[in-house]
Every structure is written in C-alpha cells, then in structure tokens.
Z-matrix of the N, CA and C atoms (Angstrom, degrees):
N
C 1 1.411
C 2 1.506 1 109.95
N 3 1.329 2 115.73 1 147.13
C 4 1.440 3 121.70 2 -176.34
C 5 1.547 4 108.25 3 -90.64
N 6 1.346 5 114.12 4 145.79
C 7 1.456 6 117.95 5 -178.89
C 8 1.507 7 107.28 6 -107.81
N 9 1.339 8 118.21 7 89.81
C 10 1.439 9 121.16 8 179.95
C 11 1.489 10 109.94 9 -155.70
N 12 1.319 11 117.34 10 161.50
C 13 1.464 12 121.54 11 -178.01
C 14 1.505 13 108.42 12 -77.06
N 15 1.334 14 116.08 13 137.03
C 16 1.440 15 122.19 14 -179.76
C 17 1.541 16 110.05 15 -76.82
N 18 1.281 17 119.05 16 132.59
C 19 1.466 18 124.13 17 174.09
C 20 1.520 19 110.17 18 -112.03
N 21 1.316 20 115.55 19 173.66
C 22 1.461 21 119.48 20 179.88
C 23 1.496 22 111.99 21 -61.11
N 24 1.334 23 117.03 22 -33.40
C 25 1.449 24 120.85 23 178.52
C 26 1.482 25 114.38 24 -67.64
N 27 1.355 26 115.88 25 -22.60
C 28 1.484 27 122.61 26 -177.18
C 29 1.562 28 109.26 27 -79.62
N 30 1.278 29 119.89 28 -17.62
C 31 1.462 30 120.93 29 -175.97
C 32 1.513 31 109.73 30 -71.20
N 33 1.329 32 114.49 31 119.19
C 34 1.472 33 120.06 32 -178.70
C 35 1.500 34 114.25 33 -103.37
N 36 1.357 35 117.02 34 -10.92
C 37 1.441 36 121.25 35 179.21
C 38 1.511 37 111.19 36 -99.04
N 39 1.290 38 116.67 37 124.35
C 40 1.468 39 121.27 38 -179.50
C 41 1.530 40 109.71 39 -94.21
N 42 1.309 41 116.34 40 96.69
C 43 1.403 42 122.80 41 -179.04
C 44 1.512 43 113.22 42 -148.47
N 45 1.339 44 114.68 43 74.16
C 46 1.449 45 123.76 44 178.63
C 47 1.489 46 109.21 45 -88.54
N 48 1.341 47 117.54 46 141.74
C 49 1.466 48 122.26 47 178.18
C 50 1.499 49 107.65 48 -122.49
N 51 1.323 50 118.24 49 124.89
C 52 1.460 51 124.45 50 175.41
C 53 1.512 52 107.81 51 -78.82
N 54 1.313 53 115.76 52 119.04
C 55 1.467 54 118.21 53 -176.18
C 56 1.529 55 113.27 54 -105.37
N 57 1.294 56 118.29 55 -3.75
C 58 1.472 57 121.29 56 -179.48
C 59 1.523 58 112.97 57 -62.87
N 60 1.332 59 118.22 58 -29.66
C 61 1.455 60 121.94 59 -178.78
C 62 1.530 61 110.01 60 -118.31
N 63 1.311 62 116.11 61 40.87
C 64 1.444 63 120.73 62 -176.43
C 65 1.552 64 108.25 63 -80.14
N 66 1.364 65 117.63 64 125.06
C 67 1.489 66 119.14 65 -179.22
C 68 1.521 67 110.08 66 -69.33
N 69 1.316 68 115.15 67 151.17
C 70 1.486 69 120.79 68 -178.87
C 71 1.547 70 111.07 69 -61.98
N 72 1.313 71 117.08 70 -31.35
C 73 1.443 72 120.98 71 -179.50
C 74 1.537 73 111.64 72 -76.41
N 75 1.307 74 116.71 73 -11.76
C 76 1.436 75 120.95 74 178.90
C 77 1.507 76 112.64 75 99.25
N 78 1.319 77 114.37 76 174.16
C 79 1.488 78 120.41 77 -176.47
C 80 1.495 79 107.87 78 -136.64
N 81 1.338 80 116.58 79 124.29
C 82 1.452 81 120.28 80 177.53
C 83 1.516 82 108.21 81 -90.37
N 84 1.359 83 114.81 82 129.89
C 85 1.444 84 122.62 83 -174.97
C 86 1.531 85 109.81 84 -129.91
N 87 1.339 86 114.63 85 142.22
C 88 1.431 87 121.50 86 173.18
C 89 1.518 88 110.27 87 -116.04
N 90 1.297 89 117.74 88 146.02
C 91 1.455 90 122.49 89 179.77
C 92 1.520 91 110.31 90 -137.66
N 93 1.276 92 116.83 91 133.40
C 94 1.495 93 122.23 92 174.37
C 95 1.511 94 107.97 93 -138.11
N 96 1.346 95 116.07 94 121.79
C 97 1.450 96 122.80 95 -175.85
C 98 1.563 97 109.60 96 -67.11
N 99 1.331 98 114.71 97 138.88
C 100 1.453 99 121.25 98 177.12
C 101 1.563 100 110.66 99 -73.47
N 102 1.307 101 116.13 100 167.08
C 103 1.455 102 119.65 101 179.32
C 104 1.517 103 111.15 102 -58.16
N 105 1.325 104 116.85 103 -43.28
C 106 1.456 105 122.37 104 179.39
C 107 1.551 106 110.54 105 -63.16
N 108 1.258 107 115.25 106 -42.76
C 109 1.506 108 119.88 107 178.87
C 110 1.541 109 111.38 108 -63.81
N 111 1.349 110 115.98 109 -36.38
C 112 1.498 111 120.29 110 179.70
C 113 1.545 112 109.15 111 -66.28
N 114 1.308 113 116.16 112 -40.13
C 115 1.452 114 120.87 113 179.90
C 116 1.558 115 109.95 114 -63.36
N 117 1.343 116 115.49 115 -49.47
C 118 1.438 117 119.07 116 -179.54
C 119 1.504 118 112.59 117 -67.52
N 120 1.346 119 115.94 118 -31.68
C 121 1.483 120 120.09 119 178.29
C 122 1.533 121 109.52 120 -67.79
N 123 1.331 122 117.93 121 -40.96
C 124 1.462 123 120.50 122 177.39
C 125 1.530 124 111.13 123 -61.26
N 126 1.296 125 116.08 124 -40.31
C 127 1.476 126 121.86 125 178.16
C 128 1.515 127 109.54 126 -64.20
N 129 1.296 128 116.96 127 -46.34
C 130 1.467 129 120.96 128 -178.33
C 131 1.568 130 111.45 129 -62.52
N 132 1.317 131 115.53 130 -43.07
C 133 1.470 132 121.43 131 -176.96
C 134 1.529 133 112.19 132 -78.26
N 135 1.338 134 118.42 133 -17.17
C 136 1.441 135 120.88 134 -177.90
C 137 1.517 136 113.20 135 75.20
N 138 1.313 137 117.83 136 32.33
C 139 1.442 138 122.26 137 177.47
C 140 1.512 139 109.96 138 -111.93
N 141 1.317 140 118.00 139 166.22
C 142 1.461 141 122.72 140 -178.63
C 143 1.528 142 111.35 141 -64.45
N 144 1.317 143 117.83 142 -54.53
C 145 1.454 144 121.68 143 177.87
C 146 1.516 145 111.57 144 -150.25
N 147 1.310 146 114.05 145 151.86
C 148 1.485 147 120.72 146 167.63
C 149 1.535 148 104.50 147 -114.85
N 150 1.303 149 114.60 148 111.39
C 151 1.470 150 118.20 149 -173.39
C 152 1.538 151 113.46 150 -84.09
N 153 1.370 152 114.16 151 -29.01
C 154 1.436 153 118.45 152 -177.54
C 155 1.516 154 108.56 153 -158.12
N 156 1.309 155 118.88 154 143.32
C 157 1.476 156 124.05 155 175.31
C 158 1.516 157 106.79 156 -151.93
N 159 1.347 158 116.01 157 122.22
C 160 1.448 159 120.93 158 179.18
C 161 1.512 160 109.73 159 -145.17
N 162 1.328 161 116.74 160 166.08
C 163 1.434 162 122.94 161 177.74
C 164 1.536 163 110.05 162 -150.11
N 165 1.316 164 114.39 163 142.12
C 166 1.471 165 122.38 164 173.55
C 167 1.536 166 104.59 165 -117.72
N 168 1.322 167 117.85 166 113.53
C 169 1.461 168 121.48 167 -171.50
C 170 1.525 169 111.50 168 -130.22
N 171 1.332 170 114.21 169 153.75
C 172 1.476 171 121.73 170 173.24
C 173 1.550 172 105.64 171 -120.59
N 174 1.325 173 114.64 172 119.81
C 175 1.464 174 121.90 173 179.66
C 176 1.532 175 108.80 174 -104.73
N 177 1.379 176 114.71 175 119.15
C 178 1.467 177 119.91 176 -176.36
C 179 1.504 178 112.96 177 -128.61
N 180 1.315 179 120.68 178 152.80
C 181 1.421 180 122.70 179 172.10
C 182 1.560 181 107.74 180 -60.88
N 183 1.382 182 114.33 181 145.59
C 184 1.497 183 117.97 182 179.09
C 185 1.533 184 106.47 183 -135.77
N 186 1.307 185 114.29 184 128.12
C 187 1.462 186 122.28 185 -174.62
C 188 1.532 187 108.40 186 50.45
N 189 1.339 188 117.32 187 -138.46
C 190 1.465 189 117.97 188 -173.11
C 191 1.517 190 112.52 189 -83.49
N 192 1.353 191 116.99 190 -52.78
C 193 1.462 192 117.81 191 -174.20
C 194 1.531 193 111.82 192 -119.96
N 195 1.294 194 118.57 193 2.70
C 196 1.453 195 122.68 194 -175.76
C 197 1.528 196 113.48 195 -85.78
N 198 1.342 197 112.65 196 173.41
C 199 1.446 198 119.24 197 178.16
C 200 1.531 199 108.40 198 -137.43
N 201 1.312 200 115.73 199 133.54
C 202 1.446 201 122.53 200 177.50
C 203 1.534 202 109.20 201 -106.30
N 204 1.340 203 115.32 202 134.90
C 205 1.449 204 121.36 203 178.62
C 206 1.522 205 108.09 204 -123.92
N 207 1.337 206 116.27 205 120.28
C 208 1.461 207 119.62 206 179.76
C 209 1.537 208 109.00 207 -134.31
N 210 1.335 209 113.55 208 148.50
C 211 1.457 210 117.72 209 178.09
C 212 1.506 211 111.23 210 161.73
N 213 1.318 212 116.97 211 -148.56
C 214 1.462 213 122.05 212 -178.33
C 215 1.525 214 108.58 213 -141.34
N 216 1.344 215 113.01 214 141.92
C 217 1.469 216 121.43 215 176.13
C 218 1.532 217 107.09 216 -116.31
N 219 1.309 218 116.33 217 137.48
C 220 1.438 219 122.74 218 179.05
C 221 1.535 220 109.77 219 -127.27
N 222 1.329 221 113.97 220 145.09
C 223 1.474 222 120.05 221 -179.61
C 224 1.522 223 110.08 222 -153.08
N 225 1.328 224 114.87 223 147.44
C 226 1.484 225 120.78 224 169.91
C 227 1.526 226 105.42 225 -126.39
N 228 1.365 227 114.23 226 131.03
C 229 1.455 228 120.42 227 -178.88
C 230 1.500 229 112.10 228 -147.23
N 231 1.286 230 116.24 229 170.19
C 232 1.485 231 123.61 230 176.36
C 233 1.468 232 110.17 231 -127.58
N 234 1.333 233 117.75 232 132.10
C 235 1.450 234 123.95 233 175.95
C 236 1.518 235 109.06 234 -121.01
N 237 1.315 236 116.43 235 161.59
C 238 1.448 237 119.78 236 175.66
C 239 1.536 238 107.77 237 -84.48
N 240 1.331 239 115.70 238 137.53
C 241 1.466 240 121.66 239 176.33
C 242 1.530 241 110.01 240 -60.50
N 243 1.285 242 118.12 241 139.95
C 244 1.438 243 120.35 242 178.64
C 245 1.572 244 112.14 243 -73.85
N 246 1.350 245 116.34 244 -14.70
C 247 1.441 246 120.81 245 178.66
C 248 1.523 247 113.67 246 -99.45
N 249 1.300 248 118.48 247 -46.42
C 250 1.426 249 122.13 248 -173.93
C 251 1.518 250 115.06 249 -110.94
N 252 1.333 251 118.39 250 -12.54
C 253 1.465 252 125.05 251 -173.07
C 254 1.488 253 114.01 252 67.34
N 255 1.325 254 118.76 253 8.73
C 256 1.462 255 121.32 254 176.43
C 257 1.555 256 109.40 255 -74.46
N 258 1.306 257 119.16 256 150.11
C 259 1.465 258 120.87 257 178.30
C 260 1.535 259 112.02 258 -62.63
N 261 1.329 260 116.85 259 134.27
C 262 1.465 261 123.03 260 177.94
C 263 1.523 262 106.03 261 -118.89
N 264 1.313 263 118.58 262 118.61
C 265 1.485 264 119.28 263 176.66
C 266 1.544 265 110.43 264 -77.06
N 267 1.307 266 116.02 265 146.02
C 268 1.448 267 122.34 266 178.21
C 269 1.505 268 110.92 267 -140.48
N 270 1.325 269 117.30 268 135.25
C 271 1.453 270 122.48 269 177.00
C 272 1.525 271 107.44 270 -113.33
N 273 1.321 272 116.37 271 133.90
C 274 1.444 273 120.80 272 -177.53
C 275 1.537 274 107.84 273 -121.25
N 276 1.322 275 115.62 274 133.42
C 277 1.406 276 123.90 275 176.30
C 278 1.510 277 105.68 276 -135.09
N 279 1.360 278 117.22 277 95.32
C 280 1.462 279 122.66 278 -169.22
C 281 1.536 280 110.98 279 -115.30
N 282 1.282 281 114.27 280 134.11
C 283 1.459 282 120.61 281 177.28
C 284 1.525 283 109.09 282 -75.78
N 285 1.331 284 116.81 283 137.12
C 286 1.466 285 122.46 284 -179.52
C 287 1.528 286 106.31 285 -111.04
N 288 1.314 287 116.14 286 125.22
C 289 1.475 288 123.96 287 176.92
C 290 1.508 289 109.52 288 -147.01
N 291 1.357 290 116.20 289 91.11
C 292 1.448 291 122.39 290 -172.86
C 293 1.528 292 109.48 291 -123.40
N 294 1.345 293 113.75 292 150.99
C 295 1.484 294 119.99 293 175.32
C 296 1.491 295 106.69 294 -129.79
N 297 1.326 296 117.74 295 134.90
C 298 1.468 297 124.45 296 176.74
C 299 1.495 298 108.92 297 -120.78
N 300 1.345 299 116.85 298 142.31
C 301 1.449 300 123.83 299 176.91
C 302 1.483 301 108.77 300 -133.10
N 303 1.310 302 119.29 301 154.68
C 304 1.453 303 122.99 302 179.73
C 305 1.556 304 111.24 303 -61.65
N 306 1.343 305 116.15 304 151.47
C 307 1.480 306 119.75 305 175.87
C 308 1.535 307 108.55 306 -55.86
N 309 1.324 308 115.12 307 139.66
C 310 1.437 309 120.23 308 177.92
C 311 1.522 310 116.08 309 83.42
N 312 1.355 311 116.88 310 -2.31
C 313 1.448 312 120.27 311 179.17
C 314 1.541 313 110.70 312 -68.39
N 315 1.338 314 113.46 313 141.46
C 316 1.488 315 118.03 314 -179.71
C 317 1.532 316 110.22 315 -68.95
N 318 1.322 317 117.42 316 -18.66
C 319 1.472 318 120.99 317 179.76
C 320 1.528 319 111.82 318 -73.03
N 321 1.324 320 118.19 319 -16.63
C 322 1.464 321 122.02 320 178.74
C 323 1.478 322 113.89 321 -88.64
N 324 1.346 323 116.80 322 -8.35
C 325 1.475 324 118.28 323 -178.48
C 326 1.521 325 110.72 324 -100.53
N 327 1.314 326 116.70 325 148.62
C 328 1.432 327 122.73 326 176.31
C 329 1.527 328 106.40 327 -93.91
N 330 1.299 329 114.36 328 124.35
C 331 1.486 330 118.75 329 176.38
C 332 1.528 331 110.77 330 -81.08
N 333 1.343 332 118.38 331 127.82
C 334 1.473 333 120.09 332 179.76
C 335 1.537 334 109.48 333 -69.99
N 336 1.317 335 113.07 334 148.35
C 337 1.479 336 119.19 335 178.12
C 338 1.512 337 109.28 336 -68.91
N 339 1.291 338 117.38 337 175.44
C 340 1.472 339 123.37 338 -179.08
C 341 1.535 340 112.35 339 -62.21
N 342 1.337 341 115.47 340 -20.40
C 343 1.484 342 117.31 341 179.96
C 344 1.530 343 111.52 342 -90.43
N 345 1.363 344 118.35 343 4.04
C 346 1.442 345 121.44 344 175.23
C 347 1.525 346 112.42 345 85.86
N 348 1.344 347 121.40 346 2.30
C 349 1.431 348 122.65 347 -179.38
C 350 1.515 349 110.38 348 -108.98
N 351 1.298 350 116.67 349 155.23
C 352 1.449 351 120.83 350 174.01
C 353 1.488 352 110.56 351 -89.53
N 354 1.309 353 117.39 352 128.05
C 355 1.471 354 123.81 353 179.16
C 356 1.529 355 107.07 354 -111.41
N 357 1.341 356 117.09 355 115.70
C 358 1.420 357 121.77 356 179.36
C 359 1.531 358 112.30 357 -108.05
N 360 1.294 359 116.13 358 133.72
C 361 1.490 360 119.39 359 179.18
C 362 1.516 361 105.46 360 -97.47
N 363 1.351 362 116.04 361 117.05
C 364 1.474 363 118.62 362 -178.86
C 365 1.522 364 113.03 363 -65.55
N 366 1.299 365 116.73 364 -21.41
C 367 1.486 366 120.02 365 178.35
C 368 1.505 367 111.20 366 -96.57
N 369 1.329 368 119.88 367 -6.19
C 370 1.453 369 124.60 368 -177.48
C 371 1.469 370 112.08 369 -77.79
N 372 1.367 371 113.81 370 -178.22
C 373 1.471 372 119.81 371 178.30
C 374 1.504 373 109.56 372 -67.74
N 375 1.331 374 116.61 373 153.41
C 376 1.423 375 120.93 374 177.79
C 377 1.512 376 109.94 375 -83.99
N 378 1.308 377 116.52 376 158.67
C 379 1.451 378 121.30 377 177.72
C 380 1.516 379 106.92 378 -70.88
N 381 1.337 380 118.70 379 136.92
C 382 1.487 381 121.07 380 -178.43
C 383 1.522 382 110.05 381 -61.96
N 384 1.325 383 117.49 382 147.62
C 385 1.433 384 125.28 383 170.86
C 386 1.525 385 108.71 384 -77.00
N 387 1.350 386 114.90 385 151.10
C 388 1.492 387 115.74 386 -179.72
C 389 1.485 388 108.18 387 -106.63
N 390 1.339 389 115.89 388 157.68
C 391 1.483 390 121.66 389 177.79
C 392 1.545 391 107.17 390 -143.93
N 393 1.299 392 113.97 391 160.87
C 394 1.486 393 119.05 392 175.18
C 395 1.516 394 107.89 393 -129.52
N 396 1.299 395 116.87 394 150.24
C 397 1.460 396 120.33 395 178.62
C 398 1.527 397 110.63 396 85.58
N 399 1.346 398 114.49 397 -155.63
C 400 1.464 399 118.06 398 -176.11
C 401 1.533 400 112.19 399 -113.79
N 402 1.341 401 116.40 400 16.23
C 403 1.458 402 122.59 401 -179.97
C 404 1.518 403 111.68 402 -127.90
N 405 1.334 404 115.89 403 147.22
C 406 1.440 405 122.41 404 171.01
C 407 1.504 406 108.66 405 -119.37
N 408 1.309 407 119.43 406 134.78
C 409 1.446 408 124.39 407 -178.48
C 410 1.543 409 106.16 408 -92.25
N 411 1.333 410 116.97 409 89.26
C 412 1.463 411 121.72 410 179.46
C 413 1.533 412 110.79 411 -73.25
N 414 1.331 413 117.51 412 -20.26
C 415 1.473 414 120.38 413 176.83
C 416 1.491 415 112.03 414 -60.10
N 417 1.360 416 116.55 415 -44.45
C 418 1.467 417 120.21 416 178.24
C 419 1.530 418 113.15 417 -63.90
N 420 1.323 419 115.02 418 -36.73
C 421 1.486 420 119.67 419 178.75
C 422 1.504 421 110.86 420 -68.52
N 423 1.303 422 116.92 421 -42.81
C 424 1.488 423 121.26 422 179.77
C 425 1.519 424 108.54 423 -65.71
N 426 1.307 425 118.11 424 -40.89
C 427 1.472 426 121.31 425 179.18
C 428 1.525 427 110.42 426 -61.51
N 429 1.316 428 116.89 427 -42.35
C 430 1.473 429 120.88 428 177.98
C 431 1.484 430 112.07 429 -65.47
N 432 1.364 431 118.37 430 -42.06
C 433 1.447 432 121.82 431 179.02
C 434 1.530 433 110.96 432 -62.50
N 435 1.334 434 116.69 433 -41.51
C 436 1.446 435 120.95 434 177.72
C 437 1.532 436 112.02 435 -64.07
N 438 1.310 437 116.11 436 -41.28
C 439 1.505 438 120.34 437 178.41
C 440 1.513 439 110.19 438 -60.98
N 441 1.313 440 118.02 439 -39.50
C 442 1.448 441 122.85 440 179.38
C 443 1.527 442 113.37 441 -72.88
N 444 1.362 443 116.43 442 -24.73
C 445 1.451 444 119.07 443 -172.99
C 446 1.507 445 113.87 444 -89.73
N 447 1.338 446 118.29 445 -20.61
C 448 1.471 447 120.26 446 -179.58
C 449 1.505 448 112.99 447 -69.74
N 450 1.303 449 117.72 448 148.80
C 451 1.449 450 124.03 449 177.16
C 452 1.509 451 111.00 450 -65.53
N 453 1.349 452 118.88 451 118.78
C 454 1.449 453 120.14 452 -177.95
C 455 1.559 454 113.62 453 -72.08
N 456 1.367 455 117.96 454 -19.65
C 457 1.412 456 120.69 455 179.68
C 458 1.542 457 110.29 456 -133.78
N 459 1.332 458 115.94 457 71.43
C 460 1.482 459 116.88 458 -177.20
C 461 1.543 460 112.02 459 -72.27
N 462 1.304 461 115.49 460 141.04
C 463 1.475 462 121.20 461 175.88
C 464 1.480 463 109.95 462 -158.27
N 465 1.358 464 116.93 463 160.43
C 466 1.441 465 121.39 464 177.68
C 467 1.519 466 108.42 465 -70.82
N 468 1.299 467 115.72 466 151.12
C 469 1.497 468 121.04 467 -179.62
C 470 1.534 469 109.98 468 -62.91
N 471 1.339 470 116.86 469 -34.52
C 472 1.476 471 120.12 470 -172.94
C 473 1.549 472 111.04 471 -93.89
N 474 1.319 473 117.99 472 -5.28
C 475 1.468 474 120.09 473 -177.58
C 476 1.538 475 109.88 474 -75.68
N 477 1.324 476 113.51 475 139.30
C 478 1.466 477 119.54 476 176.18
C 479 1.517 478 108.70 477 -127.51
N 480 1.309 479 114.67 478 155.97
C 481 1.459 480 119.65 479 178.60
C 482 1.542 481 109.44 480 -96.23
N 483 1.285 482 116.52 481 119.14
C 484 1.482 483 122.66 482 177.27
C 485 1.503 484 108.22 483 -98.89
N 486 1.321 485 115.54 484 137.38
C 487 1.413 486 121.00 485 179.37
C 488 1.521 487 109.65 486 -62.67
N 489 1.308 488 117.43 487 135.56
C 490 1.435 489 123.30 488 -177.86
C 491 1.538 490 107.44 489 -133.65
N 492 1.303 491 116.21 490 126.79
C 493 1.443 492 122.18 491 -178.48
C 494 1.525 493 106.96 492 -101.37
N 495 1.325 494 114.74 493 132.02
C 496 1.464 495 121.29 494 176.08
C 497 1.539 496 110.99 495 -97.61
N 498 1.308 497 115.58 496 2.37
C 499 1.485 498 119.20 497 178.00
C 500 1.493 499 109.93 498 -85.61
N 501 1.350 500 117.99 499 120.83
C 502 1.434 501 123.13 500 -177.19
C 503 1.535 502 114.75 501 -80.72
N 504 1.281 503 117.13 502 -16.12
C 505 1.477 504 119.76 503 -178.39
C 506 1.521 505 109.69 504 -80.78
N 507 1.278 506 114.48 505 145.89
C 508 1.494 507 119.37 506 178.83
C 509 1.506 508 106.27 507 -85.68
N 510 1.284 509 114.95 508 123.88
C 511 1.458 510 119.99 509 -178.37
C 512 1.532 511 109.76 510 -93.93
N 513 1.327 512 114.64 511 129.47
C 514 1.463 513 118.81 512 176.92
C 515 1.480 514 107.83 513 -76.71
N 516 1.302 515 114.98 514 144.58
C 517 1.467 516 121.46 515 179.63
C 518 1.538 517 106.69 516 -76.89
N 519 1.305 518 117.35 517 124.83
C 520 1.444 519 119.77 518 179.78
C 521 1.542 520 108.54 519 -69.85
N 522 1.327 521 113.90 520 140.18
C 523 1.466 522 115.89 521 -179.00
C 524 1.511 523 111.16 522 -71.78
N 525 1.282 524 114.90 523 148.86
C 526 1.457 525 121.36 524 -177.20
C 527 1.571 526 107.82 525 -70.94
N 528 1.274 527 118.85 526 145.05
C 529 1.455 528 120.40 527 176.40
C 530 1.552 529 112.23 528 -58.59
N 531 1.273 530 119.30 529 -21.46
C 532 1.442 531 123.44 530 -178.94
C 533 1.549 532 113.09 531 -92.55
N 534 1.343 533 116.15 532 -3.02
C 535 1.479 534 118.48 533 -177.46
C 536 1.535 535 111.72 534 -61.61
N 537 1.326 536 119.02 535 -34.21
C 538 1.458 537 120.04 536 179.40
C 539 1.505 538 112.79 537 -69.57
N 540 1.300 539 119.51 538 -20.95
C 541 1.447 540 123.34 539 179.14
C 542 1.517 541 111.60 540 -82.16
N 543 1.359 542 117.51 541 -15.08
C 544 1.458 543 120.14 542 -179.84
C 545 1.544 544 110.93 543 -59.81
N 546 1.336 545 115.58 544 -45.87
C 547 1.430 546 120.56 545 -178.90
C 548 1.536 547 111.27 546 -70.01
N 549 1.268 548 118.59 547 -31.19
C 550 1.502 549 123.94 548 -178.60
C 551 1.511 550 109.14 549 -63.42
N 552 1.278 551 119.65 550 -40.81
C 553 1.466 552 120.99 551 -176.31
C 554 1.507 553 110.29 552 -65.22
N 555 1.336 554 119.15 553 -39.86
C 556 1.439 555 121.18 554 179.11
C 557 1.501 556 111.62 555 -68.36
N 558 1.362 557 117.07 556 -40.18
C 559 1.452 558 122.23 557 179.12
C 560 1.517 559 110.34 558 -64.38
N 561 1.286 560 118.73 559 -42.58
C 562 1.459 561 120.05 560 -175.96
C 563 1.515 562 112.48 561 -69.81
N 564 1.317 563 117.97 562 -31.30
C 565 1.469 564 121.72 563 -179.69
C 566 1.563 565 109.78 564 -72.40
N 567 1.332 566 117.05 565 -30.53
C 568 1.434 567 120.93 566 178.65
C 569 1.524 568 109.22 567 -75.63
N 570 1.303 569 119.95 568 -39.18
C 571 1.456 570 124.61 569 -179.67
C 572 1.529 571 112.74 570 -67.65
N 573 1.304 572 119.40 571 -26.69
C 574 1.451 573 121.78 572 -176.41
C 575 1.549 574 110.60 573 -78.56
N 576 1.292 575 120.34 574 -12.25
C 577 1.500 576 123.52 575 -178.96
C 578 1.424 577 110.33 576 -87.70
C-alpha cells in the first residue's frame, strides 16, 4: 500500500450522492463497483486483485445541514503474502458510519479545551467530513474505508519466516572467552593426583 494523501484525482469509485433533495426519512442506496473500477482500485491499493466491492447504505439528514451515512461495505480481494508472495484471499465486511457537514460548519471544528490543547478520544466519535455544493462523493469515502480495512501484512497461517543470510563469506565462529579455561580444568585435575 502506498503512504500518501488521497486527492480527488485518486478517487477511482464513481459514487456521488445529490443531497439537496434528500428526504427526511433517508434514502437507501446500493453501490457495486464496475470491472474497470475494480482494476483501478486494485492498482490504487497495491493489491493483486479486487474481485468484488459493494455497499448497502442509508443516507439521512443529520442535524441542520449535515448528512449521515450508515450501512455496510463488502469486498473480496487478493494480496501477495509478505513472506512467500503467494496470493492470499481476503474478505472484508466493514461497517460504515460517516457524518458530513458543509464547509465552514462549526460542527467540523474541534474546540480546544480550557488549557488550549486539543484532546482527542480514540474511542469517541470521529470528526465529521466536510463537503461543498449539493453532492457528496461517497466513492472516495468507501475507497478510504477499504484501504484502512485491508490487512497490511497478509500471510498464510502456516508460513514462517526463516532467517536468510545474504553474506556470501563463511564466518568463523568466535571462540568463547571460557575456551582457554577448558584445558586448565583437565590439567589441574591431573596435577592434584
């Protein structure tokens, strides 16, 4: 996997949702990546193949101007083992729970505590994502969730790492500091008789 910030050009999943006419009861949406998107997604993630990627989501209004997206994302993919480079199949079933707010919303900012520092709770709610206009690109969010869900070090359960030396020279074993005492013990026992 590559370690870089995702830009709009990196988004390979085409899944925009128009939120300007979102019903109060919410909107149920299904998404299934096309064959072309699966190929580009595998390239982006640095995996061998992405065989399937889909999501079942409910998009609802949240607070005054925000949008809540909940559901489940599923994917099947193959990665190379970090030990043997053999293909390792992986199935992903990830819960989706996202909140989006308009750019500039006070809900997207973290208020500093009275001591002037930001205190983040790793188990707490995430900061809402921001959007502009009347559309939200859920494809980019699903792509990010998938990248975070895949195993960063895939390997077979039975595979083990064996030490391998790239040094071609034969190294002589250093003598133990006590090796010289070995002969002394035999000599001293003979002298005592």
